[in-house]
C-alpha positions in Angstrom: -7.5 -2.9 7.9 -4.4 -1.3 6.4 -4.3 2.3 5.6 -2.0 3.1 2.7 -1.0 6.5 1.4 -0.3 6.6 -2.4 1.6 9.5 -3.8 2.0 10.5 -7.4 1.0 13.0 -10.0 -2.6 14.3 -10.0 -3.4 12.4 -13.2 -2.0 9.1 -11.9 -3.9 9.5 -8.7 -7.2 10.1 -10.6 -6.7 6.7 -12.3 -5.9 5.0 -9.0 -8.8 6.8 -7.2 -11.2 5.6 -9.9 -10.1 1.9 -9.4 -9.9 2.2 -5.6 -13.3 3.9 -5.3 -11.8 6.9 -3.5 -12.0 10.3 -5.1 -10.4 12.4 -2.4 -7.0 13.6 -3.7 -5.1 15.5 -1.0 -2.7 18.3 -2.0 0.4 19.0 0.0 2.6 22.1 -0.3 6.3 21.3 0.1 8.9 23.6 1.6 10.3 24.1 -1.9 6.9 25.5 -3.0 6.1 22.4 -5.1 2.8 20.7 -4.7 2.5 16.9 -4.3 -0.6 14.8 -4.3 -1.7 11.7 -2.4 -4.8 9.6 -1.7 -5.4 7.4 1.3 -6.7 3.9 0.7 -8.0 1.3 3.2 -7.6 -2.4 2.4 -7.9 -5.5 4.4 -4.8 -7.6 5.1 -6.2 -10.6 3.3 -7.1 -8.5 0.2 -3.7 -6.8 0.2 -1.9 -10.2 0.4 -4.1 -11.7 -2.3 -3.1 -8.9 -4.7 0.6 -9.0 -3.7 2.9 -10.7 -6.1 6.1 -11.4 -4.3 7.9 -12.4 -7.5 6.4 -9.8 -9.9 8.2 -9.9 -13.2 11.6 -10.8 -11.8 13.4 -13.6 -13.6 16.0 -13.8 -10.8 14.4 -14.5 -7.4 16.3 -13.6 -4.3 16.6 -16.4 -1.7 14.7 -14.1 0.7 11.8 -13.7 -1.7 11.6 -17.5 -2.1 11.2 -17.8 1.7 8.3 -15.4 1.9 5.1 -17.0 3.0 1.9 -15.0 2.5 0.3 -16.7 5.6 3.3 -15.7 7.8 3.2 -12.1 6.4 -0.5 -11.9 7.1 0.0 -13.2 10.7 2.8 -10.7 11.3 0.6 -7.8 9.9 -2.4 -8.8 12.0 -0.1 -9.0 15.2 1.2 -5.5 14.3 -2.3 -4.2 13.8 -3.4 -5.7 17.2 -0.4 -4.1 18.9 -1.2 -0.7 17.4 -4.8 -1.0 18.4 -3.9 -1.8 22.0 -1.9 1.5 22.2 
């Protein structure tokens, strides 16, 4: 499982929380006295990669983007998660 923190305005996060099924919006007070908001979302590696569009809306594709293989990315993420779990 991946844990992703999404930051934004409170109204934006309410929309995301509704879709993600999470309603806990965290508030953080910054040193400059401004408040920022975030939610934490857990998603499986396979679900994340299924929803990831590596060429989203870009007419010009970078040679690096053309070489991205979702299966390789998934394997690398799973290896990283396994390494983190071992520690």
